[in-house]
N, C-alpha and C positions, 0 to 999 in steps of 0.2 A: 340370772339373768340379773338372775335375780333379781338415801334411805327411805325407800318407798317400794310399793309393791313391784317385785321383780320376778316374772316368770322368767334363779339360782339366781332372774330368772332365777336364777339361781336365786334366788334367794332372797328372797324375800325377806322383808325385814321389818316392817312396821306392824303394830298391833292395830293401826287405824286404816289398814290397807283397804282402798275402796273401789278400785276400778272394775267396772262391769257395765253391761247394758242393763236397762232396767225396765219393769212393768210395775203398775201399782201394786202395793204391798197388800192392799185390800182384796186383790184378785185371788186370795188362798182358796183352794178348793175345800169343800167340807169334808172329804176323805183323801187319804194320800193315794195318788195314782202311781201304778207301776212299782210299788214298794216290794221287794223281795226279801222276806224275813228268812234269815238263816241261823237264828238261834232263839233259845227261850228266854223271853224277857223276864227278869227278876222285877221285884217291886221297885218302881221308879217314883222320885219324888212327884208331887201333885202337879208341878209345872210341866213335867214331861208326860203326863199321861195321854196328852195329844201331840205328842212330839212328831210322830209320822206326819201328821197334817202340816204341823210347822215346817219340817224339812223339806216336805214337797212344795209347799208355798214358796219357801226361799228358792228352791230350784227353779220355779216359774218366775218369780220376781226377777231374778238375775239371768234368766235364759241359759240355765245349765242343764245339759241333757241328763247327766247322771251324778248322783252323790252318794258316797258311802260313808257311814259313821260307826264308830265303836266308842263304848264307854266302859271304863273299869273302875272299880270301887272296891277297896279293901281286898285287893288280891284276887278278885273275881271279875269275869266279863259279864257285865250286867245288860249290855245292849250292843248288838251289832247287826246293821241292816243296811241294804242298798235300796236306792230310789232312781227311777228313771231308766234310761237307756245308755247301754254302751256306746252306742253311735246313733246319731240321729238318722232317721229313716230305715233302720234295721230293728228286728224285733228283740234282740238280746238284752236282757235286763241286767243292770247292776246289782250285784249281791255282796255279801261279805267277804267273798273270795276273789272279786274282780281285782285285777293287778291295775295299778296306777304308777306313773312316774311320781316319786315323791321328792325329787329334786333336791333342795337343800336341807331337807330332813335327813339326807345322807350324811351330814357333817357331823352330827352325833355319834353315827357308827364310826368314823374316821377317828374321832376324838377317843371313843372306847378303845378302838384297836391300839392307838398309840398307848394309852394307860396301861392295857393288858400286856402289851410287850416290855413296858417299864416295869411292871411287877415280877415280870420272868428275868429282869436284870439285862435285856437285850438292848435298851436304850435308857437314856436319862432325860425326863421332861425339860429339866434345865440345862441340859447339854446343848452346846452350839450345833447348829444345822450342819456347819462346815466339818464337825465331827463325824457325820454321816454320809455327807454329800460333799466332799473337799472342794468339788468344782463350783459348788453354788456361790452365786454373786447377786447382790442388789446393786443398784446405781450408786449407792454410797458406800464407801469402804467400811465405815464405823458400822452402819447397819448390818452389812454383811458379817462382821466379826462378832457383834452382839446379839444377832438373831438367834433365839433359843427354840427348841421344838414346841414349847408351849406358846411361843408367840405366833406360831403358824396358824393357831387355832381362834385367835381372840381379835383380829381385825383392828390392830393397834401399830401397823408396821410403818406407817407414814405414807403409805400408797393412797391415792384418792379413790373415791367411791367406783367400784367396779374396774379399777385399773387393770389393763391387760386382757379383759375379757374378750376382746375381739380375736385373741389368738386361738380361742376354741369355740366361741359363741358368735353366730351360728357355727355349726360344725366345721373345723377346718382340718387340713391335711398334716398339720404339725403333729409330731408325737409329743407325749407327756414330757419327755426329757427335752425336747426342743422348746417347748412352752416355758419350762423353767430356766433353761439357759437364756431365753430372751429376756427374763427378768432384770438382767443386767443393764438393760436399755430403757425399762420402764420407769419413768421419772417419778420421784418422790414428791408429795404435796405438802407434808406435814412434817413435824419431828417424830422420831422414833418413840412409839409408846406415848405420845402426846395427844392422839385424837383418835376417836372411833371413825372408821370408815370401812364400810362392809367390802370385802373382796373375795373372790373365788380362787384366784391364781396361786395363793400360798397353801390352799389344799391340795394343789398338784404337787407341790413340794412335800407335804405330808404323805400323799399316796407314795411317792418314791422312797421315802423312808421306811414306811412300812414294808415296801417290797425288798428294800435292802437288807433290812436287819431280820426279817422273817425268812427271807429265800423263798417267798411265794409271790404269786401275782396278787394284786389288791383284791380281785374277784375271789380267788382261791382262799385267801386268808379269811375274807369275811364269811364264805361259805362254810368253811371248816370250823373256824373258832368263834363265830357269832351267831350266823343263821342256825346250824345244826343244834348247838346247845340250847338255844332259846327255844327251838321248834318252829322256826320260821321257815317251814318247808315249801312255801310258795314263792318266796322272794328271790329276785334275780338282781344282778348287779348292773346289768344294762340291758337294753332291747335286742341286743344281738343274741341273747339267750332265749327270746320269745319263739315259740312255734305255732304253727297253724292250728287252730282249734282251742287255744288256751284262752281262759277267761280273762280278756284284757280290755280295758277302756280305750277308747280313741278319743284322743284330744280334740278340742274345739276352739277355734278363735274366731274374733269379730274381724273379718277381712275389711280393710279400710276402717276399722274401728266401728262398722256398723253391720256387716252380713256374716251370720254365724255360718261356719263351714269346718268340716273336719281338717285336722292337720296331721300330716303323715307322721308316723313315730320317727324319733331322732336318737342316734346312737351318740353317746358322749364318751368317746374313747381315751381322749387325752387330758382328763381331769375328772375321773370317776369319783375320786374322794369328795369332791365338792357338791356332786349331785347326781349320781348316776342309778341309784336303786330304784327298781320297780318293786312294790309290795302291795298287799291287800289290808284292809282294816283288821281282819283276823290275825294276820301275822303281827301287824302293828300293836294290837292289844296285847299281844305276849310279851312284846319288846317294852310297852309302858309298865306292865306289871313287873318285870325285872328291874326297870329303872326305880320304880317305886319301892322296891323291896331292897334298895341299896346294892344291886348287883346280884342278889341271891337267886338262884335258879329253883325251879320246883324239883322236888325229890332230894334223896339223900344218898351220899357216897356209900361204898361198902362198908366203911367203918362207921356209918351213921352220922356222919358231919354233914352239914349244909353244903351243897354245890354251889358254886359261885362263878359268875361270868367274869366279875372284877370286884376288887375289895370296897368297902364302904369309904376308906380313905380316898381311892380313886374317884368315886363318884363325888365326893366332898370337893375334890379338886375341880372336877368337871363343872360343878354347880356353884363354884365361887367367882364372883365378879372379878374379872381381870381388866375389863375396859368399861368405864361409865359411859352412858349414852345420855345426852342431853335430852330433858323431857320438853317437848315443845306443845304449844297451845294446839287443840284440835282444830280442824278446819271449821267446824260447825258446832255450835253450842251443845247440840244433843249427844255428842261424844264425849263431853266433859267426864262423865262417870268412869270412862275408861282411862282417864289419865292417871298413871301410876305414880306413887310416891318415890319411886326409885326405878331406874332402868339401866341395864348393863349387859355385858356378854361374857360368858365364862369361856369354857371349852366346848365349842360346838352347840352352845345352847344360849338363848336369850333369857334373861332374868328380869322380872318385874314383879309387881304386886296388884292384887285386885281384891277388894273387900277384906283387907287385913290378912290375905294369905298370900304367900310367896308363890309365884309362877314361874315354872320352868318350861319353856316352849321354844318351837321354831316353825317357820312357814318355809314353803318351796314353791317354786314356780318353774314351769317346763312349757315348751310350746304346746298350747291347748290344755294344760292342767295345772292346777295350783292346790296347795294343801296346807293344813295347820295341824300340829300335834301339841298339846297342852298338858302339862302335869301341874298338879296341886299337892305337892309332898306332904303337907300338913293334914290333908284330908284323904290321902291314898287314893287320890281322883286322877283320872286321866281321860282325855277325850281326843280323838282323831278325827279330822274330816278331810276326805280325799274328794276331788271334783274332776270332772273332764271338760272344764271351761276355764278361761283366765279371769276368774272373779274372786278376788280376795274378799269382796264384800259378802259373797256367799259363804265361805267358810268361818268368816269372823261372826256373822249373824247366827250361825249354827253352834259355834263355840260357846259364845257369851250366853246363849239360851241355857245351854248345859250347865255353865258355872254359876249362873243365877239361881238355877235350880237347887244345886247342891250347897251354895253358900248363903243361902237364905237371904238374897239381896234385896228382898222385899217387893218393890213394885215389879210387876211382869212387863218389863220392857219389850217392845216390839222392835228386836234389833233390825229385822228386815227392813222396816220403814225407815230406821235411822240410817242405816248404811245406804238404802236407796236414795236418801236425801244428800248424803256425802257423795255419792257417785255422781249425781247431777251437779252438784258443786264442783267436783273435780272437771267434768266436761265443760261447764261454763268457763272455768279458768282456762282451759285449753282452747276454747273458742276465742276467749279474749285475747290470748297470747297471739293466735293467728290474726286476729283483726289488727293488732298493732304491727305485726310485720306487713300486712297489706297496707296500712295507713303510711308506713315508711318507704314504701317501694316507689321507686320512679319507673313507672310502667312504660314510659317512652324511651327510657335508655337502652342502649345497644351494647353487646359484648365489644371490648376493645380490640380484639383479634378475630379473624376468621375462625370458625369452629376448629379446623385443623391444627390451628396455633395452640389450641388447648390439649390436643392429642399428645400422648406419650406415656412413659413408665415414669412412675413417681414411687419413692421409697421412703418409708418412715423407719427410724432406727429400731423400733421393737416389733412392729407388726410385720414389716417387709414391704412387698410391692404391691401397688395398685395400678391397673393399666386402663387408660382412657384412649378409646379409637373412635375415630370419625367413620361411621358406617352408614353411607348413602345419605349423608348430610344431617345425620343424628349422632350425638357423643353417646357413647356406651361406656359405662364404668364397671370395671371387674376388680374384686380384691382377689388377688393370685391364688391365695390359699384357702378361700371360702367360697364354695360352689353357690351357695344362696345369695351371696352378695354381689348380685349383677343387676344393673338397671340403667335406665335412660335418663339422661341429662336435659333439663329444660331451661332455657336462660330464664332468670329472674330479674335481676338488674344488673347494669355495669358487668363486672366481671364475676358476679355470683350466680350459680345455677342451683336447681334443685334436682337431686337424683331420686327418681321414683323406682323402687326396687321392683324387679318382676314377680317376686314372691310377695304378694300383697297381704300374706298373713303376718309379716313381720312388723307392720305398723311402725316403721322406722325410717321413713323417707327423711333426708338430711340436705341442708344447705352445703354447697361446695363453693368456697371462695378462692380465686385465685388472685396472688399478689404478683404484680409485674415489676420487672426492674427498669431502670432508666431507659434501656434501650427496647422495652416492649417485650421481653421475654418473661415467661413464667418463672418466678424466683420461689415461690412456696405456695402449697395448697393446704387450706384448713377446712375441716368440716364441722358440722354440729347438727344434732337432731332438730327437726322442725317442731315437733309437739312434746310438750312437757309429760305426756302420757306415754311416751316412748320408753321401753325398758332401759334401766341405767346400764345394762351390760353392752348396749350399743355405745361404747365409749369413743366415738368419732371425734369428740372434742380434744382427746389426748394425742390424736394423730399430728405429726409435724412432717408433712410430705414435701419432698424437694425432688425435682427433675432428677433421673437416675445418673446422668453424666456429673451432676453436682455432688450427688450422694456419694458417688464412686471417688470423686476428687477428694472428698473429705476423709476417706478411710485409706487412700493411697499414701 
């Protein structure tokens, strides 16, 4: 939904991600509650001797029902444990085998799949996308011609942040191919390879290339060529493979940004390569160890040679910076120690540094679940944190506790308290934004037209149609391909309305502004999210909606 915290959503994307509800950090219990230990703990650094207490405190501070953590060091799993509940109000506890949606942490698997196919000679990472998908088009012919396979993984296409995400987020009825075909209408905001802007839609292109050159579905390729050799026996490509009775976490969201409730599982069938995988920390510990071993698998071949998932050269390519990311000042001074000296993106991985060590990492965001996986190659160290609430603050507070413990960071920073303060800062900014809207509003103004005058079908070049109906004196707005985007429109001022979605877990209410022509007919409709806390994947601002009759005239 995923450059701010995005439950791909997808994808999350900032080391300083802070959205969450908060309780005082000093309310940590003396002993961890609901911790389900599923492995024998090896000797841990002194700072982690009370790690269970710390993690459970983080869980309570940020109102997260369940958290699972795994740590690997020097090729061994030294810690894996679950805390809290799979779902509020039910007794089932989180353990190391509980499946969570890992969202944009899927991107590293997509990158690995492409590199593995390249090693087999089935594709060239520097080959043109049109060599494999001849029908592929971006909105600019030059970018279409020059787009290489490697570019699909690096967020440097010229698209704006989250561009095109509404084609599949929330889930739409478009197929993966239809999503990619609509790229030809998604506008570019920057020069090709000139700017970093996180996207998900180009991973749909990567998905189709994997399927084209392998002759398998994306799900089958990952199961056979990655999950099986790594030993990730619990992992699934999307929630349609979940079965009753499985050890699976239920996501939770703050409805209306305040009331914590479960979020139904979501299937993402039309861009699985961007964020579809469900996995446990037990499986992800195996994945981290393979990554830290340069692609080498446990065991030997029949001739005694090491088994490999991919070559060291392939990993070097995945972990090489392709797109620099500007390093911005943190929102509060207490986050200053987390500011990296460098920041960038490779192939499906963020790259930065912390206390003199290179970090290779990614975050993931999903309805009701967010996660972070972090590798420190120089220390053969990895930590993964999976949560069943939309709190980037929680996974960051846990991650940096582990990194500090192993990197001899010195002071024992209470990252839960720091991120709690950052959360409050983010919410204060959002409150200020709303107050500015209220101050600018002319509450006595009336719509220029009767409500029926705004009703109709409106078409955007890349998304398609939205429909506005007058239903009993209320305007109802529906995105034609997205079942969850249905809401009631309330007059705000003049010809601007607010659409409040029926699904209150979305936290994505938006302004809807109608521009009229000289004869008083609707000429264009524009939208924008109301709150700065809304996930960037709700890219309403990129829509250019015109009445259907006008849209048809332009294409005739």
